[in-house]
mmCIF file of the N, C-alpha and C atoms, coordinates in Angstrom:
data_MODEL
# 
_entry.id   MODEL 
# 
loop_
_atom_site.group_PDB 
_atom_site.id 
_atom_site.type_symbol 
_atom_site.label_atom_id 
_atom_site.label_alt_id 
_atom_site.label_comp_id 
_atom_site.label_asym_id 
_atom_site.label_entity_id 
_atom_site.label_seq_id 
_atom_site.pdbx_PDB_ins_code 
_atom_site.Cartn_x 
_atom_site.Cartn_y 
_atom_site.Cartn_z 
_atom_site.occupancy 
_atom_site.B_iso_or_equiv 
_atom_site.pdbx_formal_charge 
_atom_site.auth_seq_id 
_atom_site.auth_comp_id 
_atom_site.auth_asym_id 
_atom_site.auth_atom_id 
_atom_site.pdbx_PDB_model_num 
ATOM 1   N N  . ASP A 1 1  ? -44.554 -0.840  43.067 1.00 0.00 ? 1  ASP A N  1 
ATOM 2   C CA . ASP A 1 1  ? -43.829 0.198   42.958 1.00 0.00 ? 1  ASP A CA 1 
ATOM 3   C C  . ASP A 1 1  ? -42.323 -1.384  42.068 1.00 0.00 ? 1  ASP A C  1 
ATOM 4   N N  . ILE A 1 2  ? -41.454 -1.298  41.402 1.00 0.00 ? 2  ILE A N  1 
ATOM 5   C CA . ILE A 1 2  ? -40.543 -1.908  41.323 1.00 0.00 ? 2  ILE A CA 1 
ATOM 6   C C  . ILE A 1 2  ? -39.386 -0.999  41.407 1.00 0.00 ? 2  ILE A C  1 
ATOM 7   N N  . ILE A 1 3  ? -38.270 -1.463  42.039 1.00 0.00 ? 3  ILE A N  1 
ATOM 8   C CA . ILE A 1 3  ? -37.484 -0.255  42.314 1.00 0.00 ? 3  ILE A CA 1 
ATOM 9   C C  . ILE A 1 3  ? -35.895 -0.817  41.794 1.00 0.00 ? 3  ILE A C  1 
ATOM 10  N N  . CYS A 1 4  ? -36.208 -2.137  41.090 1.00 0.00 ? 4  CYS A N  1 
ATOM 11  C CA . CYS A 1 4  ? -34.821 -2.298  40.604 1.00 0.00 ? 4  CYS A CA 1 
ATOM 12  C C  . CYS A 1 4  ? -34.785 -4.072  39.973 1.00 0.00 ? 4  CYS A C  1 
ATOM 13  N N  . THR A 1 5  ? -34.177 -4.673  39.386 1.00 0.00 ? 5  THR A N  1 
ATOM 14  C CA . THR A 1 5  ? -34.546 -6.081  38.677 1.00 0.00 ? 5  THR A CA 1 
ATOM 15  C C  . THR A 1 5  ? -33.593 -6.476  38.776 1.00 0.00 ? 5  THR A C  1 
ATOM 16  N N  . VAL A 1 6  ? -33.231 -8.077  38.635 1.00 0.00 ? 6  VAL A N  1 
ATOM 17  C CA . VAL A 1 6  ? -31.866 -8.819  39.624 1.00 0.00 ? 6  VAL A CA 1 
ATOM 18  C C  . VAL A 1 6  ? -31.742 -9.518  38.460 1.00 0.00 ? 6  VAL A C  1 
ATOM 19  N N  . ASN A 1 7  ? -30.754 -10.619 38.031 1.00 0.00 ? 7  ASN A N  1 
ATOM 20  C CA . ASN A 1 7  ? -30.626 -11.737 37.369 1.00 0.00 ? 7  ASN A CA 1 
ATOM 21  C C  . ASN A 1 7  ? -29.975 -12.614 38.379 1.00 0.00 ? 7  ASN A C  1 
ATOM 22  N N  . VAL A 1 8  ? -30.428 -13.801 38.411 1.00 0.00 ? 8  VAL A N  1 
ATOM 23  C CA . VAL A 1 8  ? -29.737 -15.060 39.124 1.00 0.00 ? 8  VAL A CA 1 
ATOM 24  C C  . VAL A 1 8  ? -29.604 -16.187 38.622 1.00 0.00 ? 8  VAL A C  1 
ATOM 25  N N  . GLN A 1 9  ? -28.900 -16.928 38.700 1.00 0.00 ? 9  GLN A N  1 
ATOM 26  C CA . GLN A 1 9  ? -27.837 -18.121 38.544 1.00 0.00 ? 9  GLN A CA 1 
ATOM 27  C C  . GLN A 1 9  ? -28.340 -19.302 39.166 1.00 0.00 ? 9  GLN A C  1 
ATOM 28  N N  . HIS A 1 10 ? -28.934 -20.394 38.290 1.00 0.00 ? 10 HIS A N  1 
ATOM 29  C CA . HIS A 1 10 ? -29.287 -21.637 39.143 1.00 0.00 ? 10 HIS A CA 1 
ATOM 30  C C  . HIS A 1 10 ? -28.284 -22.580 39.427 1.00 0.00 ? 10 HIS A C  1 
ATOM 31  N N  . ASN A 1 11 ? -27.877 -23.210 40.113 1.00 0.00 ? 11 ASN A N  1 
ATOM 32  C CA . ASN A 1 11 ? -26.699 -23.733 41.027 1.00 0.00 ? 11 ASN A CA 1 
ATOM 33  C C  . ASN A 1 11 ? -26.611 -25.341 39.938 1.00 0.00 ? 11 ASN A C  1 
ATOM 34  N N  . CYS A 1 12 ? -26.525 -25.912 39.033 1.00 0.00 ? 12 CYS A N  1 
ATOM 35  C CA . CYS A 1 12 ? -26.274 -26.825 38.188 1.00 0.00 ? 12 CYS A CA 1 
ATOM 36  C C  . CYS A 1 12 ? -25.179 -27.540 39.148 1.00 0.00 ? 12 CYS A C  1 
ATOM 37  N N  . ILE A 1 13 ? -24.296 -27.364 39.326 1.00 0.00 ? 13 ILE A N  1 
ATOM 38  C CA . ILE A 1 13 ? -23.160 -27.836 39.846 1.00 0.00 ? 13 ILE A CA 1 
ATOM 39  C C  . ILE A 1 13 ? -23.755 -28.910 41.355 1.00 0.00 ? 13 ILE A C  1 
ATOM 40  N N  . ASP A 1 14 ? -24.151 -28.061 42.227 1.00 0.00 ? 14 ASP A N  1 
ATOM 41  C CA . ASP A 1 14 ? -24.499 -27.861 43.454 1.00 0.00 ? 14 ASP A CA 1 
ATOM 42  C C  . ASP A 1 14 ? -25.526 -29.600 43.569 1.00 0.00 ? 14 ASP A C  1 
ATOM 43  N N  . LEU A 1 15 ? -26.621 -29.346 42.239 1.00 0.00 ? 15 LEU A N  1 
ATOM 44  C CA . LEU A 1 15 ? -28.080 -29.873 42.529 1.00 0.00 ? 15 LEU A CA 1 
ATOM 45  C C  . LEU A 1 15 ? -28.091 -31.042 40.974 1.00 0.00 ? 15 LEU A C  1 
ATOM 46  N N  . LYS A 1 16 ? -26.413 -30.975 40.452 1.00 0.00 ? 16 LYS A N  1 
ATOM 47  C CA . LYS A 1 16 ? -26.034 -32.215 39.736 1.00 0.00 ? 16 LYS A CA 1 
ATOM 48  C C  . LYS A 1 16 ? -27.263 -32.128 38.741 1.00 0.00 ? 16 LYS A C  1 
ATOM 49  N N  . CYS A 1 17 ? -27.261 -31.058 37.730 1.00 0.00 ? 17 CYS A N  1 
ATOM 50  C CA . CYS A 1 17 ? -28.318 -31.086 36.695 1.00 0.00 ? 17 CYS A CA 1 
ATOM 51  C C  . CYS A 1 17 ? -27.682 -31.637 35.347 1.00 0.00 ? 17 CYS A C  1 
ATOM 52  N N  . THR A 1 18 ? -27.626 -32.429 35.115 1.00 0.00 ? 18 THR A N  1 
ATOM 53  C CA . THR A 1 18 ? -26.727 -33.491 34.075 1.00 0.00 ? 18 THR A CA 1 
ATOM 54  C C  . THR A 1 18 ? -28.137 -33.834 32.693 1.00 0.00 ? 18 THR A C  1 
ATOM 55  N N  . ASP A 1 19 ? -29.132 -34.238 33.423 1.00 0.00 ? 19 ASP A N  1 
ATOM 56  C CA . ASP A 1 19 ? -30.328 -34.700 31.995 1.00 0.00 ? 19 ASP A CA 1 
ATOM 57  C C  . ASP A 1 19 ? -30.435 -33.292 30.730 1.00 0.00 ? 19 ASP A C  1 
ATOM 58  N N  . MET A 1 20 ? -30.216 -33.551 30.081 1.00 0.00 ? 20 MET A N  1 
ATOM 59  C CA . MET A 1 20 ? -30.070 -32.998 28.656 1.00 0.00 ? 20 MET A CA 1 
ATOM 60  C C  . MET A 1 20 ? -31.630 -33.510 28.110 1.00 0.00 ? 20 MET A C  1 
ATOM 61  N N  . ARG A 1 21 ? -32.016 -32.319 27.525 1.00 0.00 ? 21 ARG A N  1 
ATOM 62  C CA . ARG A 1 21 ? -33.181 -32.871 26.094 1.00 0.00 ? 21 ARG A CA 1 
ATOM 63  C C  . ARG A 1 21 ? -33.234 -32.240 25.101 1.00 0.00 ? 21 ARG A C  1 
ATOM 64  N N  . GLN A 1 22 ? -33.886 -32.587 23.872 1.00 0.00 ? 22 GLN A N  1 
ATOM 65  C CA . GLN A 1 22 ? -33.510 -31.946 23.084 1.00 0.00 ? 22 GLN A CA 1 
ATOM 66  C C  . GLN A 1 22 ? -34.585 -31.012 22.710 1.00 0.00 ? 22 GLN A C  1 
ATOM 67  N N  . GLN A 1 23 ? -34.124 -29.690 21.931 1.00 0.00 ? 23 GLN A N  1 
ATOM 68  C CA . GLN A 1 23 ? -35.371 -28.676 22.062 1.00 0.00 ? 23 GLN A CA 1 
ATOM 69  C C  . GLN A 1 23 ? -35.405 -28.247 20.236 1.00 0.00 ? 23 GLN A C  1 
ATOM 70  N N  . ARG A 1 24 ? -36.726 -28.418 19.795 1.00 0.00 ? 24 ARG A N  1 
ATOM 71  C CA . ARG A 1 24 ? -36.475 -27.902 18.492 1.00 0.00 ? 24 ARG A CA 1 
ATOM 72  C C  . ARG A 1 24 ? -36.525 -26.048 18.446 1.00 0.00 ? 24 ARG A C  1 
ATOM 73  N N  . ILE A 1 25 ? -35.597 -25.884 17.468 1.00 0.00 ? 25 ILE A N  1 
ATOM 74  C CA . ILE A 1 25 ? -35.167 -25.089 16.833 1.00 0.00 ? 25 ILE A CA 1 
ATOM 75  C C  . ILE A 1 25 ? -36.096 -23.882 15.660 1.00 0.00 ? 25 ILE A C  1 
ATOM 76  N N  . TYR A 1 26 ? -36.411 -22.260 16.137 1.00 0.00 ? 26 TYR A N  1 
ATOM 77  C CA . TYR A 1 26 ? -37.225 -21.752 16.088 1.00 0.00 ? 26 TYR A CA 1 
ATOM 78  C C  . TYR A 1 26 ? -36.304 -20.645 15.417 1.00 0.00 ? 26 TYR A C  1 
ATOM 79  N N  . GLN A 1 27 ? -37.080 -20.361 13.555 1.00 0.00 ? 27 GLN A N  1 
ATOM 80  C CA . GLN A 1 27 ? -36.061 -19.319 12.886 1.00 0.00 ? 27 GLN A CA 1 
ATOM 81  C C  . GLN A 1 27 ? -37.441 -18.506 12.588 1.00 0.00 ? 27 GLN A C  1 
ATOM 82  N N  . GLU A 1 28 ? -37.316 -17.290 13.085 1.00 0.00 ? 28 GLU A N  1 
ATOM 83  C CA . GLU A 1 28 ? -38.628 -16.049 12.895 1.00 0.00 ? 28 GLU A CA 1 
ATOM 84  C C  . GLU A 1 28 ? -39.415 -16.897 13.176 1.00 0.00 ? 28 GLU A C  1 
ATOM 85  N N  . TRP A 1 29 ? -39.819 -17.322 14.251 1.00 0.00 ? 29 TRP A N  1 
ATOM 86  C CA . TRP A 1 29 ? -41.192 -18.165 14.957 1.00 0.00 ? 29 TRP A CA 1 
ATOM 87  C C  . TRP A 1 29 ? -42.050 -18.792 14.055 1.00 0.00 ? 29 TRP A C  1 
ATOM 88  N N  . ILE A 1 30 ? -40.899 -19.426 13.344 1.00 0.00 ? 30 ILE A N  1 
ATOM 89  C CA . ILE A 1 30 ? -41.587 -21.205 12.594 1.00 0.00 ? 30 ILE A CA 1 
ATOM 90  C C  . ILE A 1 30 ? -40.553 -21.872 13.356 1.00 0.00 ? 30 ILE A C  1 
ATOM 91  N N  . GLU A 1 31 ? -41.085 -23.348 13.712 1.00 0.00 ? 31 GLU A N  1 
ATOM 92  C CA . GLU A 1 31 ? -40.327 -24.176 14.559 1.00 0.00 ? 31 GLU A CA 1 
ATOM 93  C C  . GLU A 1 31 ? -39.462 -24.638 13.144 1.00 0.00 ? 31 GLU A C  1 
ATOM 94  N N  . THR A 1 32 ? -38.557 -25.441 13.118 1.00 0.00 ? 32 THR A N  1 
ATOM 95  C CA . THR A 1 32 ? -37.565 -25.995 11.898 1.00 0.00 ? 32 THR A CA 1 
ATOM 96  C C  . THR A 1 32 ? -37.305 -27.197 12.642 1.00 0.00 ? 32 THR A C  1 
ATOM 97  N N  . ALA A 1 33 ? -37.050 -28.333 12.136 1.00 0.00 ? 33 ALA A N  1 
ATOM 98  C CA . ALA A 1 33 ? -36.596 -29.801 11.816 1.00 0.00 ? 33 ALA A CA 1 
ATOM 99  C C  . ALA A 1 33 ? -34.810 -29.615 12.970 1.00 0.00 ? 33 ALA A C  1 
ATOM 100 N N  . ARG A 1 34 ? -34.096 -28.808 12.895 1.00 0.00 ? 34 ARG A N  1 
ATOM 101 C CA . ARG A 1 34 ? -33.286 -28.591 13.884 1.00 0.00 ? 34 ARG A CA 1 
ATOM 102 C C  . ARG A 1 34 ? -33.474 -28.498 15.098 1.00 0.00 ? 34 ARG A C  1 
ATOM 103 N N  . THR A 1 35 ? -32.752 -29.324 16.046 1.00 0.00 ? 35 THR A N  1 
ATOM 104 C CA . THR A 1 35 ? -32.982 -29.111 17.212 1.00 0.00 ? 35 THR A CA 1 
ATOM 105 C C  . THR A 1 35 ? -31.737 -29.117 18.122 1.00 0.00 ? 35 THR A C  1 
ATOM 106 N N  . LYS A 1 36 ? -31.665 -28.556 19.429 1.00 0.00 ? 36 LYS A N  1 
ATOM 107 C CA . LYS A 1 36 ? -30.333 -27.790 20.024 1.00 0.00 ? 36 LYS A CA 1 
ATOM 108 C C  . LYS A 1 36 ? -30.853 -28.983 21.387 1.00 0.00 ? 36 LYS A C  1 
ATOM 109 N N  . ALA A 1 37 ? -29.334 -29.383 22.267 1.00 0.00 ? 37 ALA A N  1 
ATOM 110 C CA . ALA A 1 37 ? -29.570 -30.247 23.618 1.00 0.00 ? 37 ALA A CA 1 
ATOM 111 C C  . ALA A 1 37 ? -29.475 -29.021 24.753 1.00 0.00 ? 37 ALA A C  1 
ATOM 112 N N  . VAL A 1 38 ? -30.178 -29.034 25.390 1.00 0.00 ? 38 VAL A N  1 
ATOM 113 C CA . VAL A 1 38 ? -30.524 -28.247 26.643 1.00 0.00 ? 38 VAL A CA 1 
ATOM 114 C C  . VAL A 1 38 ? -30.579 -28.794 28.126 1.00 0.00 ? 38 VAL A C  1 
ATOM 115 N N  . VAL A 1 39 ? -30.441 -28.585 29.074 1.00 0.00 ? 39 VAL A N  1 
ATOM 116 C CA . VAL A 1 39 ? -29.902 -28.612 30.370 1.00 0.00 ? 39 VAL A CA 1 
ATOM 117 C C  . VAL A 1 39 ? -31.695 -28.725 31.134 1.00 0.00 ? 39 VAL A C  1 
ATOM 118 N N  . GLU A 1 40 ? -31.945 -30.261 31.784 1.00 0.00 ? 40 GLU A N  1 
ATOM 119 C CA . GLU A 1 40 ? -33.089 -30.444 32.065 1.00 0.00 ? 40 GLU A CA 1 
ATOM 120 C C  . GLU A 1 40 ? -32.843 -29.868 33.832 1.00 0.00 ? 40 GLU A C  1 
ATOM 121 N N  . HIS A 1 41 ? -32.773 -28.286 34.222 1.00 0.00 ? 41 HIS A N  1 
ATOM 122 C CA . HIS A 1 41 ? -32.500 -28.018 35.363 1.00 0.00 ? 41 HIS A CA 1 
ATOM 123 C C  . HIS A 1 41 ? -33.500 -28.730 36.648 1.00 0.00 ? 41 HIS A C  1 
ATOM 124 N N  . ARG A 1 42 ? -33.255 -29.029 37.892 1.00 0.00 ? 42 ARG A N  1 
ATOM 125 C CA . ARG A 1 42 ? -34.023 -29.924 39.134 1.00 0.00 ? 42 ARG A CA 1 
ATOM 126 C C  . ARG A 1 42 ? -34.130 -28.512 39.713 1.00 0.00 ? 42 ARG A C  1 
ATOM 127 N N  . PRO A 1 43 ? -35.770 -28.897 40.282 1.00 0.00 ? 43 PRO A N  1 
ATOM 128 C CA . PRO A 1 43 ? -36.089 -27.965 40.799 1.00 0.00 ? 43 PRO A CA 1 
ATOM 129 C C  . PRO A 1 43 ? -35.380 -26.889 42.378 1.00 0.00 ? 43 PRO A C  1 
ATOM 130 N N  . THR A 1 44 ? -35.046 -25.743 42.189 1.00 0.00 ? 44 THR A N  1 
ATOM 131 C CA . THR A 1 44 ? -34.947 -25.409 43.736 1.00 0.00 ? 44 THR A CA 1 
ATOM 132 C C  . THR A 1 44 ? -35.484 -24.239 44.465 1.00 0.00 ? 44 THR A C  1 
ATOM 133 N N  . PRO A 1 45 ? -35.495 -23.718 45.536 1.00 0.00 ? 45 PRO A N  1 
ATOM 134 C CA . PRO A 1 45 ? -35.832 -22.433 45.621 1.00 0.00 ? 45 PRO A CA 1 
ATOM 135 C C  . PRO A 1 45 ? -34.499 -21.308 45.748 1.00 0.00 ? 45 PRO A C  1 
ATOM 136 N N  . HIS A 1 46 ? -33.264 -21.865 45.620 1.00 0.00 ? 46 HIS A N  1 
ATOM 137 C CA . HIS A 1 46 ? -32.250 -21.520 46.157 1.00 0.00 ? 46 HIS A CA 1 
ATOM 138 C C  . HIS A 1 46 ? -31.650 -21.244 44.493 1.00 0.00 ? 46 HIS A C  1 
ATOM 139 N N  . TYR A 1 47 ? -30.794 -19.524 44.890 1.00 0.00 ? 47 TYR A N  1 
ATOM 140 C CA . TYR A 1 47 ? -30.156 -19.218 43.288 1.00 0.00 ? 47 TYR A CA 1 
ATOM 141 C C  . TYR A 1 47 ? -29.295 -18.394 43.997 1.00 0.00 ? 47 TYR A C  1 
ATOM 142 N N  . PHE A 1 48 ? -28.084 -18.079 42.853 1.00 0.00 ? 48 PHE A N  1 
ATOM 143 C CA . PHE A 1 48 ? -26.940 -17.313 43.235 1.00 0.00 ? 48 PHE A CA 1 
ATOM 144 C C  . PHE A 1 48 ? -27.758 -16.027 42.871 1.00 0.00 ? 48 PHE A C  1 
ATOM 145 N N  . LEU A 1 49 ? -26.923 -14.678 43.868 1.00 0.00 ? 49 LEU A N  1 
ATOM 146 C CA . LEU A 1 49 ? -27.225 -13.672 43.058 1.00 0.00 ? 49 LEU A CA 1 
ATOM 147 C C  . LEU A 1 49 ? -26.270 -12.702 43.442 1.00 0.00 ? 49 LEU A C  1 
ATOM 148 N N  . ASN A 1 50 ? -25.440 -12.165 42.697 1.00 0.00 ? 50 ASN A N  1 
ATOM 149 C CA . ASN A 1 50 ? -23.985 -11.255 42.515 1.00 0.00 ? 50 ASN A CA 1 
ATOM 150 C C  . ASN A 1 50 ? -24.854 -9.679  42.799 1.00 0.00 ? 50 ASN A C  1 
ATOM 151 N N  . THR A 1 51 ? -24.674 -9.360  44.239 1.00 0.00 ? 51 THR A N  1 
ATOM 152 C CA . THR A 1 51 ? -24.656 -8.323  44.752 1.00 0.00 ? 51 THR A CA 1 
ATOM 153 C C  . THR A 1 51 ? -23.808 -7.088  44.831 1.00 0.00 ? 51 THR A C  1 
ATOM 154 N N  . TYR A 1 52 ? -22.906 -7.183  44.224 1.00 0.00 ? 52 TYR A N  1 
ATOM 155 C CA . TYR A 1 52 ? -21.204 -6.461  43.883 1.00 0.00 ? 52 TYR A CA 1 
ATOM 156 C C  . TYR A 1 52 ? -20.643 -6.163  42.797 1.00 0.00 ? 52 TYR A C  1 
ATOM 157 N N  . SER A 1 53 ? -21.641 -6.310  41.359 1.00 0.00 ? 53 SER A N  1 
ATOM 158 C CA . SER A 1 53 ? -21.145 -5.958  40.582 1.00 0.00 ? 53 SER A CA 1 
ATOM 159 C C  . SER A 1 53 ? -22.699 -5.441  39.823 1.00 0.00 ? 53 SER A C  1 
ATOM 160 N N  . ILE A 1 54 ? -23.352 -5.217  40.441 1.00 0.00 ? 54 ILE A N  1 
ATOM 161 C CA . ILE A 1 54 ? -24.147 -4.756  39.525 1.00 0.00 ? 54 ILE A CA 1 
ATOM 162 C C  . ILE A 1 54 ? -25.327 -2.804  39.914 1.00 0.00 ? 54 ILE A C  1 
ATOM 163 N N  . HIS A 1 55 ? -25.190 -2.135  39.399 1.00 0.00 ? 55 HIS A N  1 
ATOM 164 C CA . HIS A 1 55 ? -25.417 -0.681  39.899 1.00 0.00 ? 55 HIS A CA 1 
ATOM 165 C C  . HIS A 1 55 ? -26.394 -0.599  40.518 1.00 0.00 ? 55 HIS A C  1 
ATOM 166 N N  . ASN A 1 56 ? -27.682 -1.633  40.890 1.00 0.00 ? 56 ASN A N  1 
ATOM 167 C CA . ASN A 1 56 ? -28.588 -1.282  42.557 1.00 0.00 ? 56 ASN A CA 1 
ATOM 168 C C  . ASN A 1 56 ? -28.259 -2.299  43.215 1.00 0.00 ? 56 ASN A C  1 
ATOM 169 N N  . CYS A 1 57 ? -26.615 -2.204  43.600 1.00 0.00 ? 57 CYS A N  1 
ATOM 170 C CA . CYS A 1 57 ? -26.277 -3.343  44.738 1.00 0.00 ? 57 CYS A CA 1 
ATOM 171 C C  . CYS A 1 57 ? -27.235 -2.646  46.151 1.00 0.00 ? 57 CYS A C  1 
ATOM 172 N N  . ASP A 1 58 ? -27.406 -1.436  46.365 1.00 0.00 ? 58 ASP A N  1 
ATOM 173 C CA . ASP A 1 58 ? -28.074 -1.066  47.693 1.00 0.00 ? 58 ASP A CA 1 
ATOM 174 C C  . ASP A 1 58 ? -29.147 -1.413  47.848 1.00 0.00 ? 58 ASP A C  1 
ATOM 175 N N  . PHE A 1 59 ? -30.055 -1.700  46.841 1.00 0.00 ? 59 PHE A N  1 
ATOM 176 C CA . PHE A 1 59 ? -30.964 -2.017  47.274 1.00 0.00 ? 59 PHE A CA 1 
ATOM 177 C C  . PHE A 1 59 ? -31.263 -3.241  47.501 1.00 0.00 ? 59 PHE A C  1 
ATOM 178 N N  . ILE A 1 60 ? -30.388 -4.185  46.584 1.00 0.00 ? 60 ILE A N  1 
ATOM 179 C CA . ILE A 1 60 ? -30.733 -5.957  46.428 1.00 0.00 ? 60 ILE A CA 1 
ATOM 180 C C  . ILE A 1 60 ? -30.352 -6.251  48.171 1.00 0.00 ? 60 ILE A C  1 
ATOM 181 N N  . GLN A 1 61 ? -29.125 -5.555  48.532 1.00 0.00 ? 61 GLN A N  1 
ATOM 182 C CA . GLN A 1 61 ? -28.717 -5.461  49.845 1.00 0.00 ? 61 GLN A CA 1 
ATOM 183 C C  . GLN A 1 61 ? -29.441 -5.114  50.883 1.00 0.00 ? 61 GLN A C  1 
ATOM 184 N N  . MET A 1 62 ? -30.383 -4.162  51.075 1.00 0.00 ? 62 MET A N  1 
ATOM 185 C CA . MET A 1 62 ? -31.406 -3.809  52.126 1.00 0.00 ? 62 MET A CA 1 
ATOM 186 C C  . MET A 1 62 ? -32.508 -5.435  52.250 1.00 0.00 ? 62 MET A C  1 
ATOM 187 N N  . ALA A 1 63 ? -32.769 -5.679  51.199 1.00 0.00 ? 63 ALA A N  1 
ATOM 188 C CA . ALA A 1 63 ? -33.922 -7.293  50.673 1.00 0.00 ? 63 ALA A CA 1 
ATOM 189 C C  . ALA A 1 63 ? -32.998 -8.053  51.340 1.00 0.00 ? 63 ALA A C  1 
ATOM 190 N N  . ILE A 1 64 ? -31.705 -8.518  51.300 1.00 0.00 ? 64 ILE A N  1 
ATOM 191 C CA . ILE A 1 64 ? -30.959 -9.622  52.037 1.00 0.00 ? 64 ILE A CA 1 
ATOM 192 C C  . ILE A 1 64 ? -30.906 -9.606  53.352 1.00 0.00 ? 64 ILE A C  1 
ATOM 193 N N  . PRO A 1 65 ? -31.436 -10.514 54.179 1.00 0.00 ? 65 PRO A N  1 
ATOM 194 C CA . PRO A 1 65 ? -31.361 -10.395 55.616 1.00 0.00 ? 65 PRO A CA 1 
ATOM 195 C C  . PRO A 1 65 ? -29.809 -10.312 56.151 1.00 0.00 ? 65 PRO A C  1 
ATOM 196 N N  . GLU A 1 66 ? -29.312 -9.545  57.448 1.00 0.00 ? 66 GLU A N  1 
ATOM 197 C CA . GLU A 1 66 ? -28.487 -9.541  57.421 1.00 0.00 ? 66 GLU A CA 1 
ATOM 198 C C  . GLU A 1 66 ? -27.332 -9.910  57.675 1.00 0.00 ? 66 GLU A C  1 
ATOM 199 N N  . THR A 1 67 ? -27.737 -11.819 58.281 1.00 0.00 ? 67 THR A N  1 
ATOM 200 C CA . THR A 1 67 ? -27.436 -12.887 58.440 1.00 0.00 ? 67 THR A CA 1 
ATOM 201 C C  . THR A 1 67 ? -26.259 -13.319 57.315 1.00 0.00 ? 67 THR A C  1 
ATOM 202 N N  . LEU A 1 68 ? -26.847 -12.977 55.906 1.00 0.00 ? 68 LEU A N  1 
ATOM 203 C CA . LEU A 1 68 ? -26.596 -13.363 55.067 1.00 0.00 ? 68 LEU A CA 1 
ATOM 204 C C  . LEU A 1 68 ? -25.453 -12.427 53.957 1.00 0.00 ? 68 LEU A C  1 
ATOM 205 N N  . ARG A 1 69 ? -24.858 -11.276 54.781 1.00 0.00 ? 69 ARG A N  1 
ATOM 206 C CA . ARG A 1 69 ? -24.496 -10.125 54.058 1.00 0.00 ? 69 ARG A CA 1 
ATOM 207 C C  . ARG A 1 69 ? -22.832 -10.318 53.981 1.00 0.00 ? 69 ARG A C  1 
ATOM 208 N N  . ASN A 1 70 ? -22.406 -10.966 55.022 1.00 0.00 ? 70 ASN A N  1 
ATOM 209 C CA . ASN A 1 70 ? -21.142 -10.784 55.493 1.00 0.00 ? 70 ASN A CA 1 
ATOM 210 C C  . ASN A 1 70 ? -20.658 -12.618 55.092 1.00 0.00 ? 70 ASN A C  1 
# 
């Protein structure tokens, strides 16, 4: 059963994600000739999770090891 959902953030600063690539822009499901620059993220199993500013923080804190809660 799904109890709640969370939003996690990638740590670009510490991982030094500075590589950029061009990605095509779509308009109403059709690929256009326009492009935009997007960050090429480095792989990591570590993410930021803010457990104090969301409505389901009680459920999330139960899943976090006690050593990481303080």
